[in-house]
VEXKOLGU-931232 format. One record per residue: x, y, z of N, C-alpha, C, CB in turn. Coordinates in steps of 0.02 Angstrom, whole numbers, plus 50000, padded with zeros to 5 digits. Atoms other than C-alpha are relative to their C-alpha. Glycine has a CB too. Example, Ala and Ser with C-alpha at 12.3 -4.5 7.8 and 13.67 -1.06 7.14 Angstrom:
% residues 2
500454994150000506154977550390500455006050000499505000150062/499584994149997506844994750357499615005550037500205002349929/
This chain:
% residues 482
500255006649975499885614049342499945001250084500574993349976/500144999449918499065613649515499584993450017499505007550023/500235006449972498605596849604499364999850035500464997650044/500694999349974497135605249688499495001849968499965003550043/500474997950032496145608949541499284995149998500315001449939/500745005249985495015592849575499745000850064500114991649996/500315000649927493755596849717499824992850020499315004350006/500455005349973493035580949725500254993749959499155001749990/499835006750044493405562249688499694997949941499924994650035/500475001650063491925560949564500405003849943499125003150007/499764996250059492845576049467500574997249977500135007050012/499375004550005494445565749469499834993949957500254997550076/500305006750029493525549949422499835001549932499354997350039/500214998050065492845559249264500435000849961499695004849996/499274998450047494545563849203500254993649972500685003450048/499795007150017495115545349223499624997049955500034995850054/500545003650036493575538849145500145002849910499135002550040/499874997050051493835551649000500544996949944500165005850025/499375001850050495485544248948499984991749994500845002950037/500045007949998494825525748949500074998049910499114997150042/499815000850064495335520248746500285002249970499774999949972/499514996650034496475532648713500774998750009499885006350013/499225001750002498365531548661500225002850048500425002049943/499624994949961499535536448789500425006049951500564995650047/499774994850044500395546648656499635006150010499974997949930/500354993549994499015559048659500095004650057499354998949997/499834994349953499525565948829500765000549999499724998750076/499034999050005501495565848787500155007049979500464994649932/499874992650009501395585448802500835002050002499595004250062/499364998949992503215585048849500604997149960500064998850055/499485004850047504065572648715500334996450047500575003949951/499565004549952504555560148875499884995049968499864999150076/500025008050016504105544348760500614998649948499214997649961/499535000250034505725545448695500554992750008500275006450014/499815006249967506585527748691500795002450022499924992849944/499355000549968508085524748795499895006350069500705002049935/500044994949963507455539248919499864998450085499475004149967/500005003949945507245525749068499344998150025500355003250047/500645001749957505675519649181499665005550031500164995450056/500514994449974504155529949238499825004349951500275004350055/500244995650029503935538349083499305001549980500295000049963/500564999850011502355534549051499415001550066499964994049966/500474996349943501675539049227500155006749999500114997650075/499934992550007502485555949197499585002849950500685002149985/500394996550074501545557749020499295000350026500034994449916/500504998349984499995554249110499695005650057499894995150004/500174992949952500125564449264500025006949970500525000750058/499814992850016500705579249174499355002249928501015000049970/500464998150064499595577849010499304998250004500244996649936/500805002249994497955569449066499725004250063499894990950015/500274997349950497865576349240500285006750019500014995850047/499784992449982498895592649232500285001250053499545004550003/499644997449937499815590349381500764998549986499714996150073/499345001150001501765593049399500254994050056500325006850013/499705005549962502665578449458500605002050047500224994749950/499534996949970503685578449603500134992850046499795007650036/499665003549974504595568549741499644997950074500635003249999/500344999049933503245571949895499854993550025499355004349997/500365006449979502825558750016499315000950014500284997150060/500674999149998501065566150012499614996549946499885006949999/500365003050059499655557749908500065004949942499234998550015/500004994850048499695566249734499455004849994500054997249943/500624994949984497965575049753499974999350081499174997549959/499894999949913498295578449951499355002450014500665005550037/500544997649987496635588049957499464994750015499875004249951/500485005249995495785572349930500114992950017499734999849946/499695006449964497085558849998499974995749939499564996750073/499885004050059497195551049829500744999949971499545002649948/499375001150048498815545149743499944999049935500354994850016/499875003750081499125542749561500354995749972500175003249961/499525004350015499765528549492499864997649926500024994550053/500055003450073500055521449311500304993249994500385004449946/499685006949995500375503149284499624995149945499914996950080/500345003550066500315491049135499894992650015500495000649928/500135007649986499915472949117500064996849933499264998350034/499935003250055500025460148977499524992449996500784999149994/500285005849997498955446448931500534991649973499345001949952/499485006249999499705428048954499524993349988500444999550083/500465006250011499155410448909499655000249957499634998150043/500524997750060498435413348731499485005650016499554993849976/500484994749982497645429348800499464997850051499645002549937/500465001449940496735421548935499975001650072500004994750003/499714998649933497635426949096500235007349986500634994550024/499474993149999498135444849128500314999450055499685007650001/499425001649949499755446649215500195009450026500824994749947/499774993949999500395463949292500795000149965499955002350076/499245001050041502075469449198500474999850050500245006249946/499524998849954502995473949344499645002250072500485005549968/500234999549933502835476749531499815008149997500614997650060/500204993049985501965494549592500425003350045499345000550027/499524996649955503235506649664499515004650033500655003949962/500604996849954502245516349800500605005650025499544993750075/499674993649981503625529249881500634998250034499555004550046/499445001149965505365529449943499964996750073500315006250003/499795001649934505965519450096500455004750039500314994049997/499564995749948506625532350230500334996750043499655004550039/499835003149928507855522950338500005001750057500454998450006/499994995649947508015536750445499395000550040500165006149977/500534997849983506335542450472499474994550017499845004249954/500505004749991505135527550439500054993650053499914997749936/499925004149941505895517550572499615002350069500734999750012/500384996249944504915530250689499364999549993500145006950006/500704999950006503185526450615499614994149980499855004549959/500465006150005501735512650648499755001149930499364999750059/500175000050065500975508850474499645005050003499714994349971/500624995650021499475518450485500245008850000499294998350063/499714993450002500555534150513500545001349940500335001150069/499515000950044501695528350371500015004049938500004993849985/500054996950072502145537350213499734995349940500735002549979/500275005450043501765520950132499265000649996500204992950026/500795001549991500045519950200499615006949970499774998650090/500454995150022499555537650158499874999149926500275006850015/499925000050074499985532649970499644995749984500614999049970/500475005550020499055516449969499215000650025500314993350029/500655000449979497595521150070499465000649958499925004150043/500384998650049496745527549926500515001049930499575006450023/499874999250052497425525449752499784999849933500274998150006/500365001050053496825528149591500524996949943499655006749980/499665003850042497495516249460499795000249934500004994250019/500154999750077497665519549283500254994549953500285006249974/499595005450033498015504349168500025000149929499784993650017/499795001050053498715502149013500334993149977500345004649994/499855007850025498935485348899500745002349971499374996049930/499444998250038500765483948866500054993349948500695001550050/499755004650067501145475648685500525002149966499514999349946/499394999450028502525471248633500225002249926500214994550009/499924997350076502335475048449499805007049973499614995849959/500224993650000501885492248498500565005150033499335000050037/499634995749977502815508148532499595002650061500205004849947/500304999049938502385515048700499505006849988500625001050060/500484994649999501425530948637499284996249965500325007149954/500825003450018500185518848555499814995250057499974994849920/500415003849947499775509148715499355003550006500354999850072/500644997749977498025510748765499864999450060499524997449973/500224999549937497225515448915499564997949994499955004850030/500655004350002496055504548964499374998450061500284993649985/500125000449944495495504049129500155005350064500224995050004/499854995949934495455514349297499544996250050499805008949995/500325003249951495245507749469500335003950059500084991949999/499714996549946495185515149637500094993950051499535006550027/499755003949932496215505149765499835002250059500674999550008/500004996649935495705508449944500154994650053499305003850015/499645006049953496795498650070499514998350046500695002150044/500745002749943495115498450205499524994349961499345008150020/500575004550028494165489550095500324992549973499625004349933/499715005850033495355475950040499884994050054500825001349981/500045005049949495275459350127500354999650087500284994849962/499754997749933495555458650311500734994950009499344998850067/499305004250009496945443950270500465003949968499954993349958/499414995550040497765455150141500265005850053499655004449923/499764994049969497695469950257500544997950058499375004250031/499595002449937498565459950396500764997349967499534993050045/499305004150041499935451950280500415006349982499784994649915/499584993450015500405470250215500245003450062499575005349959/499664997749932500575476950398500544997450023499644999450050/499525004349982501545462850442500705001049966499744993549987/499214997250038502875466550291500255005650005500045000249932/499784993849999502865484250322500514999750081499275005749996/499664999049941503395480250506500664994850000499484998850062/499405005750006504625465350452500645003649958499694992349950/499474997550023505545477450343500315006150052499815002249930/499814995149951505595491550479500464997050050499405002950034/499365004049952506335478650601500494999849972499954993150022/499385001750020507665473050498500525006649994499904996249932/499734994349984508155492150488500305000750079499495004749983/499764999249921508185491750683500424995850026499494999550046/499515006249989509125476250687500845001649967499614992749953/499265000050033510585484850593499984994549949500644998650056/499955005850052510165473150437499715002449934499604993450024/500264997150056509695487350306500334997449936500065007250005/499605001450058511075479450194499774993149979500785000350015/500305008150014510175460950205499145000349973500044994850088/500665000150020508405468550143499964997249937499715006250002/500125001850075507595458849989499355000349999500264993049972/500484999650002506125459349924499584993650007499965003249958/500295006849983505905440849953499804999150085500584994249974/500185001149922505885445250138499175000150021500395006350044/500674998749986504105448550139499474996449948499935007650000/500465002350058502425444150035499605002249949499674997550017/500284995850035501435456849968500235006850004499434999450010/499734993950008502275473450005500624997850018499715005750037/499295001950006504225471849971500305006850009500214996349929/499364993949999505705483749974500354999249945500564999750061/499615001750045506325485649801500535004249993499694999249948/499494995550014507885492649745499925004549955500514997449984/500224993950050507695510249672500625005149999499245004450028/499374996750021508995518649585500254998649923500554997550050/499745001550062509995521349422500354992849985500455005249989/499565004450003511265508149465500274997450071500485002649958/499845001449938512065498449597500375007750041500514993249992/499644995649958513015514449645499565006350040500545003049953/500364996249972511375521149711499804997650082499465000649953/499935002549927511665519249888500015006850058500774995450005/499734994349940511635529050067500194994450065499245006850029/499465002849945512535524650232499485000150049500765004750020/500404999449935511425517750369500474996550053499224996149996/499705002549943512245515550530500714997149975499534994750036/499294999550015513945516250456500004994349948500534999150067/499935004350050513465502550319499745002449941499744994350015/500174997250058513235506850135499364995549976500635000149949/500495003750021511545501450086499605002649927499564999650059/500434997950055510515501549919499255003750009499914994049963/500634995949985509195514249916499324996149964500105008349965/500495003650012507555506149915499215003749993500064995250051/500734997450017505605509849869499524994550027499865001149915/500785004549984503995502249954499704997649939499355004850035/500375000250058503235492949821499364993350012500584998749933/500615004850000501605481749801500364993949937499115004949970/499525006450038502555464849727499564998749930500064991350057/500365001650073502125460149538499454994050005500604997449941/500545005649978501215443549608499475002350023500184995650050/500674994649967500025455649716499785001949944500165007250050/500274994950055499735466949569499604994349949500735005049953/500245004350048499285452549465499344996650019500504995249986/500785000849971497945446749588499565004950003499964998250063/500284992349988497385464249613499545000049930500725007250004/500324998850052497035464149432499524994049970500485002149957/500415006250019496285446249401499385000750035500334993050019/500705001149967495195448149543499405006150018500194997150068/500274993150005494695466549548499735003549946500415003650016/500134994850050494805473649380499784996149944500625004749983/500295004950059494725460649250499484994550015500594996149969/500495006749991493745447249346500204992949975499345001249964/499815008250020494715431049300500504998450035500214998149924/499595003849953495415426349458499924993850003499955001850059/500255005349975494385413149484500084996750072500174996549962/500115001649924494035402549637500794996250019499204993950013/499315001049978495685400849727499854996450083500475008449999/499935001249940496005389849880500395003850047500164994950000/499684996349958496505397650037500424996650048499585003750030/499565004749967497905390750150499755002750067500875000249984/500504997549922497185400650298499254999649990500115009150026/500775002549992495485395250347499635003450056499954992250015/500124996749956495405404450500500355007950023500054995550037/499784993549997495755422950500500405001650074499355004449989/499784999549935495995423550685500774997250008499514996250044/499395003150000497565413050666500555004749994500044995249951/499464996450019498545428450592499985005350062499955003049921/499934995049937498335437050762500574998750021499524999450058/499425002549969499775429250839500494995749959499804996350053/499395002850032500665420550697499955003049921500014990850005/499884998150071501355424650533499814995049952500705001549989/500115006450063500915415050372500544994249989499985003549923/499525005950017502575407550369499994995050062500805002849985/499955004249935502355401550556499374994949996499955005250072/500485005949999500735393650515500014994349956499405002249992/499595004650045501475384350365500254994650044500625003649963/499705003649966502735378350485499614993750058500395004950026/500365003049946501355372350614499694994649949499445005350045/500155003550019500605363650483500244992149981499905003149977/499695004850028501885352750445500434996550062500425002949938/499675001049947502495351750621499864990650027499725006450051/500195008149975501465332550663500424995649952499084997749991/499875003350053502325325950507500864999349983499595003649946/499455000150011504125329050543500374993650032500215005950018/499835006749975505075312350546499754994249975499864999550060/500405005550016503675302450476500194997149931499295002050003/499945002750059503895291950328499365001249962500174993250007/500594998150043502675294050179499524994150028500145000049911/500505006549970501895276450239499625001550058500404993550022/500144996049934501705283350403499415006250003500725003450018/500444992650006500955300350339499274996649969500445007149932/500775002750038499505288850220499704997650066500024992649931/500615002649933499005280750394499665004250029500254996750062/500344996849956498805294750473499285004349976500515004350028/500504997150040497665302150338499404994949983500335002649938/500485004650017496945283650319499864998749911499345002750039/499935001550067497285285450137500595000449963499635003149972/499084999750034498825280550013499905006149951500364991349941/499954996050048499375293049904500224995949935500455005250020/499725002450064499725288349718500715002249987499575002349943/499364996649997501675287849709500054998549924500634997150057/499835000550068501675284449513500125005849969499554996849965/499894994050029501565302149462500755002850009499495004650029/499524996849993503085312149441500065004150074500015003749944/500044995349937502585324949572499744997950058499655005549990/500325003949932501995312549709500125004050066500374992450013/499794997749940502965321549837499515006750012500825001449999/500354993850017501885338449784499324996950030500025002649913/500675002949984500395327749833499824998050071499934994349961/499925002349912500955323450019500125007550025500824993650026/499984993249968501465342350036499215002849999500555005349955/500444997249983499745347649993499574996050045499765002449951/500395003349956498965335150105500255002550067500024992649989/499724997549939500055341350243499725006050017500705000749998/500104993250003499575359350210499315001350006500265002949941/500755002150014497655352650207499695006349946499514999650085/500144997650050497405360250043499814994049941500545004549989/500085005050051496705350749891500245000949939499414998749991/499624997450052497615359049763500624996450005500085007350002/499375003950013499155349049691500365006349979499984993549942/499624994450027499735364849606500055004750054499685003249938/499794995849944500425372849768500205007949997500544996650023/499734992649983501115389349695499215003949985500785003249937/500754997450025499025391449643499605002550070499504992949957/500495000649932498405391649831500155010150001500444992950094/500074993550009497735409749854500825005150026499275001650047/499494997949966499135415649975500674999749968499994996850054/499385001150044500585408449889500035003549927500064992449990/500114996950073500045415849718500125007049998499294999249974/499904994049980499925431549788500715002850029499535000650042/499164998549971501685432549875500564996049965500104997850084/499595002050059502495422949720500544995250060500415008049944/499525006049944502995407549865500044994749945499524996050090/499935005550039503665393249755500264994250037500415001549946/499835006049962503655376549827500504995449966499394996250015/499745003550021505055365649805500254993350041500335003649977/499945006849953505185346949869500774997049976499284993449980/499325000950009506955342049894500224993150030500385005850030/499935007349975507495323449912500884999450014499674993849932/499355001849975509035318850013500384992949978499925000050071/499785007250001510095301949981500154998250078500704999149949/499795003449932510595290150120500445004050017500264993050002/499494998349979512055297750125500055007650009500444997249964/500244993149993511275316150142500225005549952500185002350065/499834997150052511715321449965499465002949959500364995949968/500584997350047510585331549844500374998449910499855010550022/499705001250084510665322749658499975004349962499704995349957/500244994350062509855336749560500285006350026499085001149988/499964994150007510405352549546499155005449996500474999749938/500694996650005508865366349565499845005549938499905003950067/500074995850080508275373449394499515004850016499694995049927/500464993349979507395389949368499784999949903500625009550047/500094999750068506565394549187500325004549964499435000749988/499584998150054507395397349022500125006249997499784998249943/499964993450019508085413448988500155001249927500475003050039/499884998350062508045422348836500635002749985499565004049983/499394998550016509615424748752500195007649970500174995049957/499984992550051509425441348642499925005850066499145000849926/500074997749951508625447848806500595001350063499554996750010/499524999749952510045443348927500405004349970500314993950020/499424996750018511255450348814499825008550006500234997449922/500214992650009510375467648809499955003650064499325000649965/500194998149949509975469648985500565001250049499544996150017/499524998849960510845477449133499854995950058500085006950012/500235000749928511075469649306499494999850029500155003250028/500434996049956510185479749400499224998249977500195008549991/500715001050025508605478549288499994993449956499765006749955/500045006050022508925460549239499324995150017500574997350025/500435004849971507575445949231500164996850056499874995749963/499705006449948508675434649327500045002450068500794997349982/499974997649935508975446449461499465002850038500415004150001/500664999249984507265451649479499744994250024499625002349948/500335005749991506605433149477500374997550088500174994449925/499685001949913507935428349644499745004550050500885001050011/500164992849964507535446949723499374997550025499935007649948/500645000149987505615444149724499824993550027499635001749944/500365005349972505395425349753500194998150077500104994049954/499945003349927505155416849916499944993449997499505002250049/499935007250014505475398649921499744994950065500814998749983/500175003549955504625385450030500394991749981499175001050003/499675005750013505805371450034499694992750042500735001850019/500125005949968505155354650088500384993349994499444998849987/499245003849998506605342550129499754992550022500655003850066/500055007949980506405321850125500734997550002499544995349942/499425004950003507735309650180499664994149958500294997450082/500235005850034507695293650069500084994850055500404998449933/500015005849968507245277850162500094993849946499344999850042/499905005250049507045265850004499695003849933499614992650023/500134997450067507115273849843499574997449941500535000549978/500315004050061506585259249734499474999950033500274992949971/500715000749988504925258349825499645008350020499924993850068/500174992150000504805278549821500015001750097499025001649952/499984998449929505055279050024500345004650029500154995850029/499734993649985505365294550095499815002650076499725005049946/500344996749930505205303350275500255007049998500254996250078/499914992149989504965321950309500585001850032499465003250039/499674998749949506445328750373500035007750044500584998049976/500144993349995506105349150374499795002449953500415003450016/500244996250027505285363150314500305006650008499464999350013/499764993549989505955380450282500005005349945500614999350021/500064993550048505635396950189500585002349993499565005750021/499434998050016507095404550110499945004049940500414994949994/499924995650059507475418449987500795002349990499525006550010/499284999750027509105422149909500215007650049500045000949895/499814993249968510185434750029500195004049937500654999550059/499834996050038510655449749943500755000449980499765004850024/499285001449992512495447649965500264993349935500104997150093/499845004650039512445431749867499675001449930499854993850031/500234995850055511325439549723500425003249977499575004050011/499464995250036512425453249695500784997850005499955007550035/499395002350003513945442649719500074993949946500194998250070/499855006550035514145423949660499415000249938499924992750060/500555000650053512515423749562500065005849935499275001150042/499874996950047512875439849477500534999849949499975003950021/499525003850022514585432649429499824995949934500184995950053/500165004450049513785419349338499635003749940499594994750030/500324996150033512635430949260500235004549934499835003150044/499514994650038513905443349187500444994149950500615005350068/499585003850046514925427349127499524998549942500324993250034/500505001750052513345421549023499835005949953499364997450033/499964993150055513245439448955500435000149955500155006550028/499474999550041514915440348888500044994849948500564999950037/500025006750057514785423448805499525002449952499724991750031/500394999350053513185429148721500185006849960499314999650023/499764993650043513935445648662500844998349968500015007850061/499325003550054515595435548590499874995449970500624997450029/500105006250052515485417648549499804993350052500834998249950/500175007049974514735401148617500674994849968499124997449966/499565003550018516165388448600499734992950007500575001650033/500145005050007515515370848554500454994349985499635000949969/499665005350011516155355048557499464994349999500564999450050/500475005550023515125338448497500334993150027499925000149912/499625006449970515445322148607499464996150013500475000950067/500725003849990514265306948603499425001850014500004996450038/500724997850007512895315048550499695006050024499644995750027/500174993449967512865330448659500515005349979500004999450081/499714994050015513375348848640500395001950065499465005349979/499614998349950514845353148763499975007450005500654997449993/499854994650010514815372048789500405004850058499445001949980/499674995649942515695387348884499645002350043500325005349982/500424995249952514355393248980500254997550086498994998649981/499675001749931514825394149169499674993150025499875006250058/499915005349972514785377849248499894999550087500634998649975/500105000649932514495372049441500764999650026499524993550019/499265000649990516525370449436500155006450010500434997049944/499824994450006516635388949404499785004650052499855001549944/500304995749944515505396149545499744995750064499375004249969/500245004949943514975388749717499244999950006500315002250073/500704998349997513215395549698499574996549947499915007549993/500335001350057512605393149529500275000349932499545003550001/499695000750067512835388849346499424999349939500514993250002/500395001350056512095386649175499984994549969500105003549960/499975006450037511665371949083499225000449960500114992750059/500485000450040510355365948956499354998950051500154994549945/500755001049964508355366449002499494999849974499815003950037/500575001050047507375362348851499784993149997500185002149933/500275007650008506355346248800500594996949968499274999049952/499455002850020507955341548712500435004549973499894995349960/499394994250011509555348248633499745003649930500924996049989/500414995850062508405353348472499485005150030499514994349947/500574994349974507285365248586500465005850005499574998450080/499454995050005508185381048552499685006650002500444999349935/500144993550008508205399248561500355004649951500075002350055/499484995450044508785412948432500535002950047499615006649960/499474995649958510395421348485500055004849970500664997750014/499914991950009510865438448487500435001549928500495003550073/499504999350038511795445748329500715000550019499875004449970/499534999449963513195448548454500544994150011499715001850050/499775006549978513515429948460500214996149959499604996750031/499925003750052514445418948365500184992050029500555003749954/499485006149985514745400148372500464998149978499874995549999/499445003750021516235391448366499914993250019500605002550024/499935007749983516505373148351500764999250005499664994749940/499385002149986517965367248439500214994149991500125001050049/499895005650029517775349648401499444996149977500344996750037/500535003250001516605337248344500044992649963499555004649971/499785006950015516465318248339499614997349951499994995550058/500405002750050515175317648211499314996350024500444995449962/500725001649982513645312748319499575004550016499954996250048/500474997350002512775326448312500085007249940499865000950073/500024995250055512485340048174499975008250019499384998049959/500014992949967512995358148238499835004949931500855002050042/499904996250054512915366848050499235003049994500324995749935/500524996050004511035369048059499935006250066499414994949997/499844995349956511315378248228500295008049975500494996450040/499534996250015512585389848146499605003849953500634996849978/500284997450058511365392447999499445003850023499824995049950/500704995449976509765398648093500285002250053499234996450017/499704994649944510865406848217499644997350060499815009049987/500295002749943510135396448370500294996650052499614996749983/499865004249938510525387048525499574996250042500255003450039/500415004549961509855373648642499815005950069500514991850022/500194996149938508925383048781500244999150059499434999650011/499575000849949509835386748929499475002650073500755005049981/500204995949947509335391749121500555000550049499384997550031/499674999449945510005395649290499924995150040499885005050028/500215005549966510205381549399500535002850076500204991449952/499615000949952510695381949583500434994250021499705001250037/499805007249972512055370249640499964997750049500474998449997/500395003049950511515356549728500434999150072499754993249971/499594998649950512985358349844499755006050052500615001549967/500274994949976512405375649882499285001550024500135003549963/500634999249956510605372249913499984995550066499384998249957/499755004049931511265358350031500085002750068500644997649991/499644996149951512165370450128499515005550043500615003849960/500554996249984510605381450140499644996850058499575000749941/500365005949956509635365750208500274999250071500104992749965/499795002849950510835360950333500205006150050500534995149981/499684993149947511465379950404499215002050024500545008849947/500704998149984509325381150424500004998150080499394995549949/500175001749924508935382150620499274998349993500145006650059/
C-alpha cells in the first residue's frame, strides 16, 4: 500500500466517484467490520480497501503529495426523511498539548488536515449491518473556500483551545468551550490520560462539531439547509469581537429594562399570551426575526441552545431545567465515555437569558443578565456521571414503583440525591412510555389503586424520563457569573 500512488487530485476523485452506490462491505479486505471492534472501523475499511492506503497516525495529510486528507463520515435522515443530520462529530487529528501550543492556526497540524479534505459519506441505517451501508456521496472540503465568517470562527476556536492550555487549564477543556471546532475526548476510556504541567488530563482530538457537520451536509452536499437568518450582519464586527461578545453587546441596552420598557424602545408590543413569549423578546433584542432561536445560522452550527430563565421576587428559580428524553435500552447498554448524555452536555453551549419577576400575574419581568455557559468537565464527569450511573444501575436491575394519588413514584435519582442533576418524567403524560431493557424489572412497592401499573408490567414499558439540572444548581451558576 502506498499513499503516493495518486499523482493528481483528479485521479483521487475518480476513485472516490467509482465507489458511490457501493456497499461498504465490498471494501472490507481485512475483516474489520466485526461487531464490537470499536469506532473507526468504516474509515479504515475505506482507506485500505478503496484507496489502498495503509492507515497510520501521522499528523500529515493522508495523501501528503496532494495535500489532501481522507475522512469517512456517516449521516442519517431525520424528520420523516426530510432533513439530513451528521451522525457524529468529524475527528480531525490528535491535540498535542506540548507542541500545538507553539503553532499559529495556519501552521498547525489541524489546519494541514482540514485545508483540503476528501469526505466520503455513507448513510447510517439503523436496520442494517455496517457492511450493508451504502457510500452515497463524496465531497472536497477546502478551508479557504468556506465563508469568511466560518473561517474566523474556526480560527478563534483553535486559539481558544490553545490559550486554555497556555493558561494551565488543559484539564478544564470542554467541547462546549468553542463553536465549530472542538476538542473532544479521545481514548478508549477515562484512563486515557496524559500529564500536562503536573495535572492529569484527558487525551483529546480536534474535531468539527456534529452540529457544524450537519450544517455542511445540508448546505453544501445535500442542499437542504434552506435560508437561515444570520445573527452577524456585518463581518467586520468579528475583527475585534467574538460571537459571544457580539451577543452580549446586543443585550446591553436592555439590561435592567422591563418587558414593557423594551416594548416602548421598539414602539411595538410583544404578544405575551404564547407560552414562549420570552423567546420573542430575546429575538427582538438579538435583532433577528426568527423566534426559533436555535435555528439562527451561527447558533445552529455551534449547537447554541437558548434558555430563558425566570427568577421569582425572592430570587429563586421555580423550575428545574429539562433535557430530551433518554432511551431506556440505549442508556442501559452504553458506557459513560460514549453515552448520549455525556456527549449532549459536553458539546452544548447554552445562552442563559435571565429575567427577574416584576409582576408574574401580568407577565411583567425585567432583564437581569445574559450569560454563555457550558458544563465544566469536573461537574460532568463528577456529579452528572453519578446520576447517570445510578440510572443505568436501576435500568439493569429494577424500577421500584409506588402509586399514590394518581402518580407513579419511582427510585430514579431525585434532586435530594445529587446537588447538580436528577431524573424525572418528561413525557406528555404518565402513559407516554418507552420500552424497558430486558435487564430491568418493575417492582410495585405500594399501590393506592388510583393508577393501573399492571399494563406497564405486561408491556414492559415505563413513563419517559429525562435528566434535569436542579434549579438550585442553575441558580448558583447564574449568581456566580460575573
